[in-house]
C-alpha positions as CSV (number, residue, x, y, z in Angstrom):
1,M,-9.2,23.5,26.8
2,S,-9.1,23.2,30.7
3,K,-7.7,19.9,32.5
4,R,-8.5,18.2,34.4
5,K,-8.5,15.4,37.0
6,L,-8.2,11.9,35.8
7,T,-11.4,9.7,37.0
8,P,-10.7,6.9,39.2
9,E,-11.4,4.4,35.9
10,E,-9.7,6.6,33.7
11,L,-5.7,6.6,35.7
12,R,-7.2,2.5,35.7
13,L,-7.2,2.5,32.0
14,W,-4.0,5.0,31.5
15,R,-1.4,2.9,33.6
16,N,-2.5,-0.8,32.5
17,Q,-1.9,1.1,29.3
18,L,1.5,1.7,30.2
19,K,2.4,-1.8,32.3
20,D,4.3,-3.0,29.4
21,V,6.2,-0.1,28.5
22,K,9.4,0.0,29.7
23,P,11.9,3.7,30.3
24,L,14.2,4.9,27.1
25,S,16.3,6.5,30.0
26,K,16.6,5.8,33.6
27,I,14.5,8.2,35.0
28,K,13.7,8.6,38.5
29,K,10.3,7.5,39.4
30,L,7.6,8.8,41.3
31,P,5.8,7.6,44.5
32,E,3.4,5.5,44.1
33,E,1.0,8.4,45.9
34,D,1.8,10.4,42.9
35,K,1.2,9.1,40.6
36,K,-2.3,9.4,41.4
37,D,-2.7,12.9,40.2
38,I,-1.2,12.2,36.6
39,P,-2.6,13.5,34.2
40,L,-3.2,13.3,30.6
41,P,-0.9,14.8,28.0
42,P,-2.7,17.6,25.8
43,S,-3.7,15.4,22.7
44,Q,-2.1,17.1,19.4
45,P,-1.9,15.7,16.2
46,P,0.5,12.9,15.8
47,Q,3.4,14.5,13.3
48,V,4.0,12.4,9.7
49,H,7.5,11.4,9.5
50,P,8.1,10.3,5.7
51,L,8.1,6.6,5.5
52,K,12.1,5.2,4.9
53,K,11.1,2.4,1.7
54,P,11.9,-1.4,3.3
55,K,14.6,-2.8,1.4
56,S,12.9,-6.5,0.8
57,T,11.4,-8.2,-2.6
58,D,8.2,-7.4,-2.2
59,V,8.0,-3.7,-2.1
60,L,7.6,-2.8,-6.0
61,Q,9.9,-0.6,-7.7
62,P,8.4,2.0,-9.8
63,F,10.0,2.2,-13.7
64,Q,12.8,4.8,-15.0
65,R,11.9,7.3,-16.9
66,R,14.1,5.9,-19.8
67,E,12.1,2.3,-19.4
68,V,8.1,3.2,-19.8
69,R,10.6,5.4,-23.2
70,Q,11.7,2.3,-24.4
71,V,9.3,-0.6,-23.1
72,Q,8.4,-3.7,-25.2
73,I,5.2,-5.1,-24.2
74,E,5.0,-9.2,-24.9
75,A,1.6,-9.5,-23.7
76,Q,-0.9,-7.7,-23.7
77,L,-4.8,-7.8,-21.5
78,D,-7.6,-6.2,-22.6
79,L,-10.3,-5.9,-19.4
80,H,-12.5,-3.3,-20.5
81,G,-16.2,-4.6,-19.8
82,L,-15.6,-7.6,-17.0
83,S,-16.4,-7.4,-13.7
84,L,-14.4,-7.0,-10.7
85,E,-14.3,-10.5,-9.9
86,R,-14.0,-12.0,-13.0
87,A,-11.4,-9.6,-14.3
88,Y,-9.7,-10.4,-10.8
89,D,-9.2,-13.9,-11.9
90,I,-8.3,-13.4,-15.9
91,L,-5.6,-11.0,-14.8
92,E,-4.5,-14.2,-12.4
93,Q,-4.3,-16.6,-15.2
94,F,-2.5,-14.2,-17.3
95,L,0.4,-12.9,-15.5
96,Q,0.8,-16.8,-14.1
97,R,1.1,-17.7,-17.7
98,A,3.7,-14.7,-19.6
99,Q,5.4,-16.1,-17.0
100,E,6.1,-19.8,-17.5
101,K,6.0,-17.7,-20.7
102,H,8.8,-15.7,-19.0
103,F,7.5,-12.5,-20.1
104,K,9.7,-9.4,-19.1
105,T,7.1,-6.7,-19.9
106,V,2.8,-6.6,-20.7
107,L,0.5,-4.2,-20.8
108,V,-2.8,-4.0,-18.9
109,I,-5.7,-2.4,-20.2
110,T,-8.2,-1.5,-17.8
111,G,-10.4,1.3,-19.6
112,K,-10.3,5.0,-18.0
113,G,-13.3,3.9,-16.0
114,S,-15.4,6.7,-13.9
115,L,-11.8,8.8,-12.4
116,S,-14.1,9.9,-9.5
117,E,-15.5,5.5,-8.8
118,E,-13.2,3.3,-6.5
119,H,-14.6,0.6,-7.8
120,T,-13.8,0.2,-11.2
121,L,-10.7,-1.8,-12.7
122,R,-7.9,1.2,-13.6
123,H,-8.4,2.0,-9.4
124,Q,-8.7,-1.9,-8.0
125,L,-5.5,-2.9,-10.0
126,P,-3.0,-1.4,-8.3
127,R,-4.5,-2.7,-5.2
128,W,-4.2,-6.5,-6.9
129,L,-1.4,-6.2,-7.5
130,E,0.5,-4.4,-4.3
131,E,-2.1,-6.0,-2.2
132,T,-3.1,-10.0,-2.9
133,P,-0.8,-12.7,-3.8
134,L,-0.6,-11.1,-7.2
135,K,2.8,-9.2,-5.8
136,N,4.5,-12.6,-6.2
137,M,4.6,-12.6,-9.0
138,V,4.4,-8.5,-9.9
139,F,7.9,-6.2,-10.0
140,S,6.2,-3.2,-10.6
141,Y,4.2,-1.6,-12.6
142,H,3.8,2.0,-14.0
143,N,0.3,4.1,-14.9
144,P,-0.1,5.6,-17.5
145,A,0.9,3.8,-20.3
146,R,2.2,5.8,-23.5
147,L,-0.4,7.2,-25.3
148,H,-0.3,4.8,-27.7
149,H,-0.3,1.8,-25.8
150,G,-4.1,2.9,-23.7
151,G,-2.5,6.0,-22.1
152,A,-4.1,6.5,-18.6
153,G,-6.4,3.5,-19.0
154,A,-3.4,1.4,-19.3
155,Y,-1.0,-0.2,-17.4
156,Y,3.3,-1.3,-17.5
157,V,3.5,-4.7,-15.9
158,R,6.9,-5.5,-15.3
159,L,6.6,-9.6,-13.9
160,R,8.7,-11.0,-11.1
161,K,11.3,-14.1,-12.4
162,K,10.0,-17.3,-12.3
């Protein structure tokens, strides 16, 4: 990688980005004339650090292995053949009714669909449970379900108390 000096425009943009930055420690500041020739740091791929899970009620809790083996389904919903919009509406109504009846665990059958297609119920259900207002009703979910409940085409959904 060849090093080059910043153009006046690049330097202006760089300083504009750094104007609100506060140093972590007290370091000797460069004189104003030395700031003119500050090169950009070499670009390096960002290092990925594992994130700690926030301790929040908004985060869905995982099913324990024992819970999957002993799951007691109190209601089930089959979404086979429905459009995504229709399936979401029906799922929302189903979860509301189940929560009102104080059900703890329900089974939602999406079908396996195309294993690589993102616009299938099977791929959208986790997004709905985590990223839409449905997350306020759901404590956790688990896929795949046991084979006699639908396997990879079904989800166990544990509901929050209302």
